[in-house]
C-alpha positions, 0 to 999 in steps of 0.5 A, spaced: 530 746 866 536 742 865 539 744 872 532 740 875 533 734 871 540 734 872 539 734 880 533 729 880 538 724 876 544 726 880 540 725 887 537 719 885 543 715 883 547 716 889 550 709 891 550 711 899 546 706 903 543 703 897 541 695 898 547 694 893 552 698 897 550 696 904 553 689 907 552 684 913 558 682 917 557 675 921 563 675 927 564 668 930 568 669 936 571 662 938 575 659 944 570 662 949 573 658 955 568 661 961 561 662 961 561 668 966 561 675 964 559 678 957 562 678 950 562 685 947 564 685 939 565 692 937 566 694 929 570 701 928 570 705 921 576 710 923 583 709 925 582 715 930 576 711 933 580 704 933 578 701 940 575 708 943 569 709 939 565 703 936 561 704 930 557 699 932 557 694 938 553 688 940 554 684 947 552 677 948 552 672 954 558 668 954 557 660 953 563 656 955 566 651 950 562 654 945 562 659 939 559 666 940 556 669 933 553 676 932 551 679 925 552 687 924 547 689 919 547 694 913 554 696 913 556 701 908 562 698 903 569 701 906 574 699 911 573 696 918 576 693 924 573 688 929 575 687 936 572 682 941 573 682 949 570 677 954 569 681 960 569 675 965 567 679 971 562 684 968 565 690 970 565 693 964 572 694 962 578 690 959 582 688 966 589 689 965 595 687 970 601 691 973 604 692 966 598 694 962 597 687 959 590 684 958 588 679 963 581 677 960 581 674 953 580 679 947 581 678 940 582 683 934 581 682 926 586 679 922 589 677 929 592 684 929 595 684 936 602 686 938 607 683 942 608 689 946 603 695 946 596 696 944 593 692 937 595 696 931 589 699 926 594 697 920 594 690 922 587 689 923 584 693 918 580 689 912 575 691 907 568 690 906 565 690 899 560 684 900 556 680 905 562 676 909 564 672 915 570 673 920 572 669 925 576 671 932 579 667 936 581 668 944 
């Protein structure tokens, strides 16, 4: 009987995905310079998946001289990174030059860009413990 009561209590009081433990993240992408193409905003929840496998992703049409805003709903409390890419030519990828440097606008949370090489997860990671907003600048 004790085991039954304990298991009912234990499973009822798990914090995962309760309204108090999930949050919304509003991402505003600023300095959109062209109205062509698609802006893709991705959120990552692991270092291994950073810039490879998005936890969640949203795509919106670009509007020149405007801000673009997306909301990621129901995110469990935890650590995340966010990236935004303006795919100006709508080819589905971030175009780069001969040296591998991006030729299309992109942004990383906490301005986590590196001078040389890909952005750093450690420089871009932040914690979500409540509803919050994040501004990214191209």
